[in-house]
Backbone bond lengths (Angstrom), bond angles and torsions (degrees), N, CA, C in turn:
res aa  C-N    CA-C-N  psi(-1)  N-CA   C-N-CA  omega(-1)  CA-C   N-CA-C  phi
1 M - - - 1.428 - - 1.563 109.01 -
2 R 1.270 114.66 137.07 1.454 120.22 -175.40 1.523 110.03 -72.48
3 S 1.369 115.22 145.05 1.440 120.86 176.59 1.540 108.18 -71.71
4 H 1.357 113.27 149.16 1.472 117.95 178.24 1.540 111.23 -66.84
5 T 1.315 116.29 -18.73 1.456 119.25 -175.60 1.527 113.53 -97.44
6 Y 1.327 119.03 1.69 1.461 118.13 -172.42 1.506 112.15 -67.45
7 L 1.349 117.90 -31.71 1.472 120.26 178.07 1.544 108.99 -65.81
8 Q 1.334 114.64 -42.22 1.474 120.20 -179.70 1.545 109.48 -63.89
9 D 1.311 116.08 -39.05 1.488 120.80 178.73 1.509 111.02 -61.48
10 I 1.351 113.86 -46.03 1.469 117.73 -177.46 1.505 111.69 -66.17
11 I 1.323 117.25 -38.87 1.483 122.12 177.31 1.502 108.76 -58.11
12 F 1.325 116.07 -50.51 1.432 121.92 -175.53 1.555 111.24 -61.93
13 Y 1.331 116.84 -49.65 1.456 120.80 -176.38 1.541 110.56 -62.92
14 T 1.326 117.37 -51.91 1.438 120.51 -175.39 1.539 111.99 -65.32
15 T 1.316 118.90 -36.97 1.440 120.39 177.56 1.501 113.39 -68.91
16 Q 1.346 115.88 -36.30 1.445 119.00 177.05 1.529 110.23 -69.49
17 C 1.317 117.88 -35.46 1.487 120.85 173.66 1.522 110.23 -61.58
18 L 1.365 116.59 -42.40 1.422 120.91 178.34 1.551 111.37 -60.78
19 T 1.275 117.23 -41.53 1.478 123.34 177.63 1.504 111.47 -60.76
20 Q 1.351 115.72 -45.51 1.420 119.83 178.94 1.558 112.40 -64.60
21 S 1.329 115.06 -40.46 1.466 121.38 179.76 1.531 109.91 -63.39
22 A 1.331 115.82 -43.93 1.485 120.00 -179.88 1.510 109.51 -63.62
23 G 1.307 117.42 -40.20 1.495 119.72 178.75 1.519 111.60 -61.37
24 L 1.323 115.34 -41.24 1.497 118.40 178.05 1.524 109.40 -65.19
25 L 1.313 116.82 -44.86 1.473 121.49 -176.09 1.584 109.08 -62.72
26 L 1.309 115.00 -37.81 1.453 120.57 -179.18 1.550 113.83 -85.68
27 Q 1.336 113.89 3.45 1.497 121.46 178.31 1.532 110.70 55.69
28 L 1.277 116.68 40.38 1.488 122.05 173.72 1.543 110.13 -83.56
29 P 1.304 117.04 148.34 1.497 118.33 173.12 1.544 109.75 -61.65
30 Q 1.340 113.28 149.41 1.446 116.30 179.97 1.517 112.84 -62.15
31 S 1.312 116.62 -28.18 1.488 119.21 178.59 1.535 111.20 -61.23
32 V 1.326 116.70 -36.97 1.475 121.91 -179.70 1.534 109.15 -70.40
33 T 1.344 115.79 -46.99 1.456 118.58 -179.72 1.538 112.37 -64.25
34 A 1.334 113.61 -39.47 1.486 116.39 178.79 1.512 112.04 -63.42
35 Q 1.290 116.24 -40.65 1.518 119.68 176.02 1.510 110.54 -61.73
36 A 1.327 116.43 -36.90 1.508 117.79 177.49 1.547 111.03 -66.94
37 N 1.335 116.70 -36.84 1.444 120.52 176.57 1.545 111.19 -59.25
38 V 1.333 115.09 -42.86 1.485 120.49 -177.89 1.520 110.71 -70.63
39 L 1.310 118.64 -42.29 1.432 123.08 178.45 1.537 111.22 -63.17
40 L 1.305 117.01 -38.66 1.456 122.79 176.72 1.527 110.07 -62.27
41 A 1.323 115.32 -44.21 1.496 117.66 178.05 1.528 110.49 -65.03
42 R 1.310 118.91 -40.62 1.468 121.06 177.62 1.532 110.37 -62.50
43 F 1.284 117.62 -42.07 1.444 122.73 -179.07 1.544 110.84 -59.54
44 W 1.307 114.95 -42.97 1.440 120.98 -178.64 1.564 115.40 -74.90
45 L 1.337 113.39 -12.00 1.452 116.28 169.76 1.506 113.80 -70.56
46 I 1.329 115.02 -23.28 1.473 120.83 -175.25 1.552 111.04 -109.51
47 E 1.307 113.76 -45.41 1.466 119.57 -175.56 1.536 109.25 -96.92
48 P 1.328 120.20 129.89 1.446 121.15 -179.60 1.502 112.20 -58.58
49 M 1.351 117.43 139.50 1.432 123.10 -177.03 1.516 114.57 -54.27
50 L 1.337 115.45 -36.69 1.464 122.40 -175.56 1.480 113.40 -81.88
51 S 1.333 119.12 5.39 1.458 119.61 179.88 1.520 113.36 -67.48
52 Y 1.346 116.25 -31.48 1.455 122.42 -176.10 1.554 108.98 -139.65
53 E 1.304 114.72 158.56 1.454 118.34 173.95 1.542 108.19 -60.60
54 F 1.358 116.47 137.00 1.428 121.44 -174.01 1.525 114.01 -59.40
55 S 1.289 116.03 -38.96 1.514 120.42 -179.00 1.531 108.06 -67.88
56 D 1.312 119.54 -35.80 1.462 121.04 179.06 1.522 110.35 -65.79
57 T 1.336 116.19 -41.19 1.482 118.57 -179.89 1.530 110.10 -64.99
58 S 1.349 115.33 -41.81 1.464 118.60 177.25 1.491 111.26 -61.36
59 A 1.337 118.84 -45.31 1.462 122.99 -176.77 1.525 110.17 -63.52
60 A 1.365 116.46 -44.23 1.446 119.19 -176.78 1.519 111.93 -65.44
61 T 1.366 114.15 -37.82 1.499 118.45 -179.19 1.486 109.15 -67.22
62 L 1.314 117.64 -43.28 1.476 122.04 -177.47 1.514 108.95 -65.23
63 Y 1.324 115.49 -46.03 1.491 119.80 179.59 1.562 111.43 -59.55
64 L 1.333 114.86 -43.57 1.497 119.33 178.37 1.517 110.98 -62.06
65 T 1.306 116.35 -47.57 1.480 119.83 -178.79 1.507 113.66 -62.36
66 A 1.328 114.04 -43.30 1.485 118.77 176.45 1.498 111.15 -61.32
67 K 1.298 116.14 -42.97 1.526 121.37 -176.89 1.496 108.78 -59.00
68 L 1.323 117.33 -38.84 1.460 121.97 -177.26 1.515 113.98 -80.33
69 S 1.319 116.21 -6.95 1.469 121.86 -178.92 1.528 108.46 -100.38
70 S 1.321 115.06 -173.25 1.469 121.63 176.04 1.579 110.97 -89.52
71 H 1.369 116.59 12.39 1.414 121.72 -178.60 1.541 110.74 -131.12
72 P 1.293 118.91 57.72 1.478 120.83 -179.27 1.516 111.13 -65.18
73 V 1.326 115.97 150.44 1.447 123.36 174.35 1.517 110.91 -125.54
74 S 1.295 114.54 151.73 1.534 117.90 -176.16 1.545 109.12 -79.22
75 V 1.352 114.13 162.16 1.475 116.96 174.38 1.518 110.82 -63.31
76 R 1.380 115.23 -35.51 1.455 118.48 179.39 1.551 112.19 -60.77
77 D 1.311 116.54 -42.99 1.486 119.73 179.94 1.532 110.24 -66.82
78 I 1.362 117.73 -39.40 1.418 121.87 179.01 1.538 108.48 -62.38
79 C 1.344 115.00 -44.73 1.476 121.58 -178.15 1.545 108.83 -61.20
80 N 1.315 117.46 -46.95 1.466 121.13 -179.02 1.516 111.31 -61.64
81 A 1.299 115.73 -44.55 1.500 121.16 -177.87 1.502 108.88 -61.77
82 Y 1.314 119.19 -52.34 1.482 121.51 -175.63 1.534 112.29 -69.97
83 T 1.331 119.91 -33.32 1.444 122.40 173.19 1.481 110.25 -61.00
84 Y 1.333 117.45 -44.70 1.471 120.61 177.55 1.558 111.47 -63.62
85 L 1.327 116.47 -47.63 1.477 120.15 -177.61 1.487 112.37 -66.77
86 W 1.336 118.67 -22.80 1.440 122.04 179.31 1.552 112.45 -93.37
87 S 1.310 117.44 -1.42 1.474 123.14 -177.62 1.481 111.74 -87.24
88 D 1.361 115.56 170.38 1.455 118.86 174.44 1.462 116.97 -65.89
89 S 1.384 115.50 -14.57 1.456 120.28 178.99 1.512 112.58 -84.93
90 S 1.282 116.77 -7.54 1.487 122.73 -173.88 1.507 111.27 -66.18
91 P 1.361 118.97 136.65 1.443 120.96 173.46 1.488 116.47 -67.96
92 L 1.374 113.56 -10.26 1.466 118.73 178.44 1.534 111.09 -76.92
93 F 1.314 115.99 -17.53 1.524 117.86 177.41 1.533 108.78 -97.79
94 R 1.316 113.81 137.61 1.477 120.06 -171.37 1.517 110.02 -94.74
95 R 1.274 117.46 46.95 1.477 120.22 176.86 1.563 107.77 -87.97
96 Q 1.270 114.89 135.88 1.504 121.08 177.87 1.529 109.13 -105.46
97 P 1.376 118.51 106.47 1.476 118.93 -179.94 1.512 112.19 -66.75
98 S 1.253 114.68 150.60 1.522 119.71 172.98 1.450 111.38 -74.50
99 P 1.377 119.48 156.52 1.446 121.27 -177.85 1.526 112.41 -60.08
100 Q 1.370 118.31 -26.35 1.432 119.24 -179.05 1.522 113.98 -85.75
101 Q 1.379 114.43 -11.14 1.445 118.18 -173.65 1.547 110.13 -73.05
102 Q 1.320 115.48 133.32 1.452 122.66 -179.22 1.540 109.08 -80.13
103 P 1.337 116.45 148.83 1.454 120.17 177.34 1.541 107.93 -60.84
104 P 1.314 117.98 143.75 1.458 121.22 -176.82 1.548 110.64 -64.52
105 E 1.309 114.30 147.40 1.452 120.36 175.65 1.550 108.61 -71.26
106 P 1.352 115.99 147.22 1.502 117.74 176.90 1.498 115.29 -56.17
107 T 1.345 115.66 -24.82 1.522 117.27 177.78 1.503 112.44 -64.83
108 A 1.375 117.24 -20.78 1.415 122.30 -178.19 1.564 111.52 -66.97
109 Y 1.302 115.74 -25.33 1.484 119.78 179.22 1.518 112.23 -129.30
110 T 1.336 117.52 24.25 1.471 120.59 174.36 1.525 107.52 -109.34
111 P 1.354 115.32 122.04 1.455 118.90 -176.51 1.500 113.27 -67.36
112 T 1.325 120.24 142.25 1.416 124.28 174.60 1.529 111.08 -77.46
113 D 1.278 118.02 171.69 1.475 122.02 -177.79 1.549 107.95 -63.54
114 S 1.310 117.09 -41.99 1.465 118.60 178.86 1.469 113.34 -64.09
115 Q 1.349 116.50 -38.61 1.487 120.41 177.96 1.505 110.49 -66.85
116 K 1.305 116.28 -39.29 1.476 119.06 175.60 1.550 113.58 -59.81
117 T 1.326 112.63 -44.36 1.484 116.77 -179.60 1.532 111.39 -65.46
118 S 1.350 115.48 -44.31 1.434 118.89 176.90 1.532 113.11 -61.59
119 F 1.348 115.99 -42.42 1.440 118.86 179.07 1.483 110.63 -65.45
120 H 1.326 119.87 -41.96 1.480 124.80 178.89 1.513 109.76 -54.66
121 N 1.362 117.51 -49.18 1.446 121.67 -179.03 1.475 112.75 -63.40
122 R 1.338 117.24 -44.45 1.440 119.87 179.56 1.536 112.54 -66.73
123 L 1.314 116.18 -37.02 1.461 119.46 -179.22 1.507 111.56 -65.90
124 L 1.350 118.10 -47.07 1.450 118.55 -179.00 1.512 114.08 -67.56
125 S 1.342 114.46 -35.87 1.459 117.71 176.56 1.539 112.03 -65.17
126 L 1.335 117.01 -44.18 1.422 120.47 -179.73 1.544 111.81 -70.73
127 E 1.334 118.27 -33.71 1.447 120.91 174.67 1.527 110.29 -57.62
128 A 1.337 117.08 -46.37 1.454 120.20 178.10 1.515 111.72 -61.89
129 R 1.351 116.14 -38.66 1.432 120.51 -179.88 1.551 112.19 -66.18
130 I 1.297 116.37 -37.46 1.468 120.63 179.84 1.504 108.25 -68.15
131 L 1.330 118.84 -45.37 1.448 120.33 179.06 1.521 111.39 -59.99
132 Y 1.334 116.20 -42.65 1.489 119.34 -179.39 1.516 109.94 -64.54
133 T 1.323 116.92 -45.09 1.487 122.48 -176.48 1.492 109.72 -62.53
134 L 1.334 118.53 -40.37 1.508 122.50 -177.64 1.517 111.98 -83.92
135 G 1.368 116.93 3.00 1.423 119.55 -178.81 1.562 112.06 62.74
136 F 1.375 113.27 30.76 1.460 120.19 178.29 1.566 110.94 63.07
137 D 1.317 118.68 13.14 1.459 120.58 175.16 1.531 109.39 -93.32
138 T 1.325 113.74 101.54 1.510 121.69 -176.86 1.491 111.00 -109.29
139 H 1.320 120.22 10.93 1.477 121.86 -178.78 1.522 109.56 -74.38
140 V 1.255 117.02 133.94 1.479 124.39 177.58 1.508 109.38 -133.57
141 A 1.327 116.27 122.29 1.479 120.74 174.84 1.526 109.87 -98.02
142 L 1.300 114.74 113.75 1.484 120.25 -178.31 1.510 110.89 -89.12
143 P 1.354 114.07 151.51 1.522 117.78 178.86 1.504 113.16 -84.27
144 H 1.310 119.87 -7.54 1.458 121.02 -170.59 1.536 112.47 -63.13
145 P 1.352 118.43 -46.01 1.469 117.13 177.06 1.529 114.91 -61.84
146 L 1.387 114.63 -38.31 1.435 119.53 176.56 1.534 113.04 -61.30
147 A 1.344 114.69 -38.38 1.446 119.08 -179.82 1.522 112.51 -62.02
148 I 1.337 115.15 -40.63 1.462 119.85 177.20 1.519 112.47 -65.25
149 T 1.337 114.34 -39.97 1.477 119.50 176.68 1.554 110.87 -64.47
150 Y 1.310 116.88 -39.86 1.446 120.07 -179.65 1.545 110.19 -66.73
151 L 1.314 115.60 -37.80 1.468 120.34 179.16 1.551 111.34 -65.07
152 Q 1.331 113.71 -36.43 1.482 118.24 177.06 1.519 112.13 -66.05
153 A 1.347 116.37 -29.84 1.451 120.56 -176.60 1.543 110.03 -83.79
154 L 1.294 117.41 -23.48 1.443 120.91 -176.97 1.536 111.78 -93.73
155 E 1.351 114.36 155.82 1.430 119.51 177.79 1.534 110.39 -115.98
156 F 1.373 114.98 110.84 1.439 119.32 174.90 1.553 106.86 -108.90
157 F 1.333 113.58 98.35 1.453 118.56 -163.93 1.537 114.01 -67.94
158 N 1.332 115.83 -30.87 1.471 118.34 -173.17 1.552 113.26 -102.86
159 H 1.302 116.51 13.82 1.513 119.41 176.99 1.489 108.08 -149.01
160 S 1.330 116.39 146.83 1.432 120.86 176.11 1.491 112.52 -72.25
161 K 1.338 117.00 148.53 1.457 119.79 179.19 1.529 113.53 -67.86
162 S 1.317 114.10 -25.52 1.491 118.15 178.83 1.556 109.89 -68.13
163 E 1.326 116.79 -38.25 1.441 121.22 179.58 1.543 109.28 -69.67
164 I 1.306 117.36 -46.05 1.450 117.68 178.52 1.544 111.75 -70.71
165 G 1.341 116.17 -30.44 1.443 120.59 179.26 1.545 111.31 -64.76
166 S 1.294 115.53 -42.09 1.484 119.92 -179.41 1.521 111.82 -61.42
167 L 1.378 114.39 -44.70 1.461 121.42 -179.66 1.560 109.02 -67.06
168 T 1.316 116.02 -41.10 1.483 120.15 179.90 1.536 110.24 -58.70
169 I 1.339 117.99 -45.88 1.469 120.80 176.79 1.494 111.92 -61.22
170 K 1.318 117.95 -39.48 1.433 121.09 176.51 1.536 112.52 -58.82
171 Y 1.302 116.35 -44.19 1.496 120.21 177.27 1.555 110.27 -61.69
172 L 1.335 116.96 -40.27 1.453 118.45 -176.70 1.541 109.62 -70.73
173 N 1.318 117.20 -35.73 1.504 119.95 177.89 1.537 108.89 -69.73
174 T 1.266 118.01 -41.43 1.449 120.83 179.10 1.551 111.90 -62.23
175 A 1.337 115.06 -37.60 1.449 119.69 -178.21 1.542 111.75 -64.37
176 L 1.322 116.79 -20.18 1.486 121.05 176.24 1.497 109.80 -64.21
177 L 1.323 120.41 -25.93 1.454 123.48 -173.75 1.483 111.31 -92.02
178 S 1.336 118.34 -9.31 1.474 120.19 -175.08 1.490 114.66 -68.70
179 P 1.328 119.21 127.16 1.471 121.49 179.01 1.529 111.15 -63.91
180 Q 1.347 118.65 -10.92 1.445 120.96 175.73 1.557 111.08 -72.17
181 M 1.280 116.52 -7.01 1.498 122.56 178.12 1.533 110.34 52.63
182 L 1.285 115.30 51.35 1.499 120.77 -176.41 1.519 112.05 -59.35
183 Y 1.307 117.72 -28.74 1.515 119.54 -178.76 1.502 110.72 -76.15
184 L 1.294 119.50 -14.51 1.505 121.32 177.21 1.515 111.53 -98.01
185 T 1.311 118.61 -23.66 1.443 119.22 -177.31 1.462 115.98 -101.56
186 H 1.317 118.00 -4.47 1.438 122.30 -175.97 1.541 109.20 -138.28
187 Q 1.333 114.43 150.23 1.463 121.04 -179.28 1.550 110.08 -77.45
188 P 1.334 115.66 154.37 1.456 120.16 -178.49 1.517 113.74 -57.34
189 N 1.306 119.70 -34.08 1.452 121.33 178.73 1.476 111.07 -63.58
190 A 1.320 119.08 -42.04 1.483 122.05 -180.00 1.535 111.24 -66.84
191 L 1.321 115.28 -42.21 1.486 119.22 176.30 1.503 111.27 -59.75
192 A 1.316 117.02 -40.98 1.476 121.14 -178.27 1.526 109.29 -66.75
193 V 1.351 118.24 -41.67 1.456 120.77 -179.57 1.519 111.28 -63.94
194 A 1.355 115.98 -43.38 1.443 120.80 -178.81 1.543 110.99 -64.03
195 A 1.310 116.47 -40.68 1.488 120.63 179.15 1.523 109.20 -64.60
196 V 1.327 118.53 -45.67 1.463 121.05 178.26 1.530 110.99 -61.03
197 Y 1.310 116.50 -43.38 1.466 120.07 -179.65 1.535 111.09 -61.93
198 N 1.334 115.65 -44.80 1.489 119.94 177.90 1.498 113.42 -62.23
199 A 1.321 115.72 -43.11 1.471 119.56 179.28 1.556 110.99 -63.50
200 A 1.304 116.07 -46.86 1.454 121.07 -177.64 1.564 109.11 -64.11
201 R 1.296 117.72 -40.40 1.474 120.48 178.17 1.526 111.11 -65.48
202 D 1.320 116.42 -42.24 1.486 119.49 179.83 1.501 112.06 -58.77
203 L 1.367 116.38 -38.77 1.435 121.29 -174.13 1.519 112.02 -91.91
204 G 1.318 116.84 -1.79 1.460 119.99 179.64 1.494 112.41 71.71
205 A 1.320 116.92 25.55 1.489 119.80 179.73 1.512 111.17 -70.38
206 K 1.349 114.28 143.66 1.446 117.37 177.54 1.530 110.14 -78.73
207 M 1.325 115.68 120.59 1.480 120.48 -178.26 1.498 108.08 -92.96
208 P 1.325 115.91 163.05 1.497 121.40 172.60 1.536 110.11 -56.25
209 D 1.302 115.32 147.08 1.475 119.69 -178.39 1.520 112.76 -73.63
210 T 1.342 118.06 -20.39 1.415 122.79 -178.00 1.556 110.25 -85.66
211 S 1.326 114.61 172.20 1.501 119.73 176.23 1.485 108.07 -79.18
212 W 1.355 117.20 75.96 1.470 124.11 -169.56 1.533 110.30 -65.50
213 W 1.304 118.99 -27.74 1.468 122.16 -175.73 1.573 109.80 -66.73
214 E 1.325 118.30 -24.30 1.465 119.94 177.95 1.541 111.93 -68.04
215 V 1.309 115.42 -27.22 1.464 119.62 175.57 1.498 111.24 -62.01
216 F 1.319 117.06 -29.95 1.466 121.86 -178.95 1.537 110.74 -101.13
217 D 1.356 115.33 24.28 1.463 120.88 172.52 1.533 113.81 62.91
218 C 1.325 115.68 40.56 1.507 119.57 175.68 1.487 108.73 -132.02
219 D 1.300 116.80 123.16 1.463 119.11 -178.57 1.529 111.21 -85.19
220 R 1.324 115.98 166.88 1.424 122.25 -174.42 1.505 113.57 -59.97
221 E 1.319 116.03 -42.63 1.484 119.88 -176.31 1.555 109.74 -64.22
222 E 1.307 116.64 -43.39 1.488 119.63 -178.52 1.530 107.12 -69.79
223 L 1.317 118.30 -39.30 1.472 119.00 177.16 1.518 111.69 -60.76
224 G 1.273 118.19 -44.02 1.457 122.06 -179.50 1.531 111.53 -62.45
225 F 1.304 117.85 -39.55 1.495 120.86 178.84 1.522 110.54 -66.44
226 L 1.342 116.19 -41.31 1.459 118.61 -176.51 1.545 111.37 -73.92
227 V 1.298 114.49 -34.88 1.493 117.89 177.66 1.488 111.62 -61.60
228 V 1.336 117.69 -44.93 1.447 123.19 178.76 1.546 108.82 -67.88
229 G 1.284 117.50 -42.29 1.482 120.97 -177.78 1.543 109.77 -63.29
230 M 1.290 119.51 -39.80 1.444 121.92 179.96 1.502 113.77 -70.36
231 R 1.362 115.78 -33.50 1.420 120.48 -174.03 1.551 111.64 -87.53
232 S 1.312 117.25 -13.78 1.478 119.08 -172.59 1.559 114.19 -92.23
233 L 1.317 116.42 -1.86 1.452 116.62 -174.43 1.489 114.11 -63.96
234 E 1.347 115.91 -42.46 1.489 117.69 -178.66 1.536 114.42 -60.40
235 G 1.332 115.60 -40.33 1.477 119.01 176.92 1.501 111.85 -69.82
236 W 1.358 116.56 -34.45 1.481 120.06 178.16 1.532 109.55 -65.41
237 V 1.311 117.05 -42.41 1.482 119.01 -179.62 1.527 111.74 -58.48
238 G 1.349 115.68 -46.26 1.484 119.87 178.41 1.503 112.06 -58.72
239 K 1.347 116.55 -42.65 1.477 121.10 -179.92 1.529 110.65 -65.48
240 M 1.344 116.00 -43.40 1.428 118.93 -176.91 1.549 112.33 -68.61
241 R 1.327 116.73 -35.45 1.446 119.55 175.41 1.499 111.77 -59.05
242 E 1.317 115.52 -39.21 1.475 122.86 179.41 1.533 109.29 -69.26
243 D 1.352 117.30 -47.87 1.447 122.66 -174.45 1.548 111.01 -74.26
244 G 1.353 115.60 -26.15 1.446 120.69 -175.88 1.507 115.83 -95.53
245 K 1.346 117.12 15.16 1.486 118.42 179.57 1.515 109.63 -57.82
246 G 1.346 113.53 135.60 1.456 121.89 -174.86 1.515 112.91 96.88
247 V 1.313 115.44 -21.04 1.457 121.05 175.26 1.535 110.17 -112.53
248 W 1.315 114.35 -37.29 1.468 119.28 -171.38 1.531 108.18 -128.02
249 E 1.287 117.60 63.40 1.459 121.18 -177.84 1.557 111.21 -103.63
250 E 1.324 116.87 -24.56 1.456 117.72 -172.03 1.523 112.99 -109.09
251 G 1.334 116.68 10.81 1.461 119.12 175.79 1.509 115.13 100.68
252 M 1.334 117.99 -27.77 1.408 120.48 178.95 1.555 109.56 -132.15
253 V 1.296 117.60 164.93 1.459 120.28 -175.46 1.531 108.28 -129.74
254 R 1.320 113.40 133.36 1.506 119.11 175.68 1.528 109.20 -105.06
255 R 1.295 112.44 160.63 1.487 117.72 -179.28 1.486 114.22 -58.19
256 K 1.373 115.51 -38.16 1.456 121.07 -179.67 1.550 111.81 -64.66
257 D 1.346 114.81 -30.96 1.457 119.27 178.42 1.543 109.22 -67.04
258 V 1.336 117.69 -41.37 1.455 121.72 -177.46 1.534 108.52 -70.84
259 E 1.322 117.78 -42.31 1.456 120.12 179.87 1.540 109.79 -63.88
260 G 1.318 116.17 -39.02 1.473 118.79 177.73 1.505 110.66 -64.40
261 E 1.259 120.55 -39.84 1.451 124.35 178.96 1.532 110.73 -68.82
262 M 1.337 119.11 -37.56 1.438 121.39 174.40 1.471 113.36 -66.85
263 T 1.326 116.98 -34.41 1.491 120.15 174.25 1.490 110.38 -65.15
264 R 1.346 116.05 -44.27 1.466 121.08 178.70 1.530 113.74 -58.88
265 R 1.337 115.28 -36.73 1.447 120.77 179.88 1.516 113.52 -82.49
266 G 1.337 116.82 -1.24 1.457 119.82 177.86 1.523 114.09 88.02
267 L 1.318 117.63 6.56 1.494 119.26 177.90 1.484 109.26 -79.82
268 L 1.316 116.89 -21.18 1.504 118.65 174.99 1.503 107.58 -133.26
269 R 1.313 114.96 147.64 1.478 120.46 177.83 1.508 109.31 -113.49
270 G 1.273 115.70 160.50 1.465 122.12 -179.47 1.547 112.46 -71.21
271 N 1.270 114.80 172.86 1.507 123.40 177.29 1.507 112.26 58.28
272 G 1.301 117.22 27.23 1.468 119.95 175.35 1.500 114.11 80.76
273 D 1.363 117.79 -4.56 1.504 120.04 177.77 1.520 108.47 -82.04
274 K 1.313 118.01 104.81 1.475 121.76 -174.56 1.500 109.27 -92.75
275 A 1.328 115.22 126.65 1.467 120.53 171.53 1.527 108.39 -68.37
276 V 1.305 116.07 -44.60 1.453 123.47 176.95 1.506 105.57 -141.64
277 D 1.331 117.22 127.33 1.443 119.57 177.17 1.490 111.03 -59.90
278 E 1.344 116.49 128.29 1.468 118.17 -172.54 1.489 114.85 -61.68
279 E 1.346 118.24 -35.78 1.443 120.20 -176.40 1.546 108.35 -73.37
280 E 1.384 117.35 -39.92 1.429 119.08 179.16 1.520 111.39 -66.07
281 E 1.335 116.05 -35.65 1.448 120.40 -179.76 1.544 110.87 -66.85
282 M 1.326 118.16 -43.91 1.468 121.57 179.06 1.509 110.41 -65.69
283 A 1.356 116.65 -38.34 1.435 119.90 178.62 1.519 111.36 -65.48
284 R 1.343 116.85 -40.53 1.425 121.77 178.91 1.564 111.61 -61.98
285 L 1.331 112.03 -43.57 1.505 115.79 179.14 1.516 111.00 -65.52
286 M 1.355 117.94 -35.81 1.421 119.75 178.42 1.510 111.57 -64.00
287 D 1.368 116.49 -42.78 1.470 120.38 179.47 1.548 109.87 -63.01
288 E 1.293 116.10 -40.92 1.484 118.80 177.44 1.508 111.68 -61.93
289 R 1.339 115.02 -42.61 1.510 118.71 179.65 1.479 111.75 -63.22
290 M 1.342 119.10 -44.03 1.442 121.43 -178.46 1.528 110.85 -67.36
291 A 1.325 119.29 -36.56 1.440 121.95 175.09 1.502 114.15 -61.22
292 T 1.363 113.34 -43.71 1.462 120.48 176.80 1.533 113.16 -61.80
293 M 1.373 114.66 -44.30 1.492 118.76 -178.45 1.515 110.66 -69.22
294 E 1.367 117.88 -35.55 1.460 118.69 178.12 1.508 110.74 -67.96
295 A 1.352 116.91 -31.28 1.462 117.91 179.00 1.509 111.26 -72.56
296 Q 1.332 116.16 -28.33 1.455 120.49 -177.10 1.532 111.18 -83.41
297 S 1.341 116.40 -26.35 1.474 120.01 -173.86 1.505 111.22 -84.10
């Protein structure tokens, strides 16, 4: 039987992947994109996921984060990037073209003037909503700098720190996509320790014989939880792709797909007669998830 939260998990994961992809396409530093991922997760703790189209929420969060950094991007560039990522040509969609199929014309993923105007209005309105919802608190402390500092303090005798450092950063970036919302439930120092531990274990690096993680204010129980959480995402994605067939077949998820699935499951009824209001239902599930994660952490 499917979990009541699996739709919420799929929304979170695919939208965070979209944010990461847009950051790469716009050539933003990973620090900016990672902060956008965290702000998006914070926003969804308060605002129901179904309040806005998921891609619009991603775009507004990335636009806001970039504006507050030293790498601002224009609304036009954001619009172009998301139009492309949401098109049939996007690498986020798992469509396999036939050998005879011609490459799509640029017009297939170039927004029209009316689309740009509509996107601009939605983006600015949603940006203001995000700021209001977060109480204008946009500060995000990332674990990446701490992880590098911890690596410099540790001695891994049989592997270079650059090799372990690269894998450590990969674990931290992957953790941004986890529906467990690890960046909201754990402090940056604990995330950094878990990523370093995972990287060292993967490479077979010789770790200090002592409980070195305690030096960085992380206890064994928390470390164990984060290590498992960071390593489990790949298996989770495979399971969700199987469970989410019909909703998550093309690589991304739209709000109408989720509403359709909720209707099919009896959470919504036709003709406007709602068995359970979709926004209240998603908000309730989010509250339950956060309570469970806080109890585990």
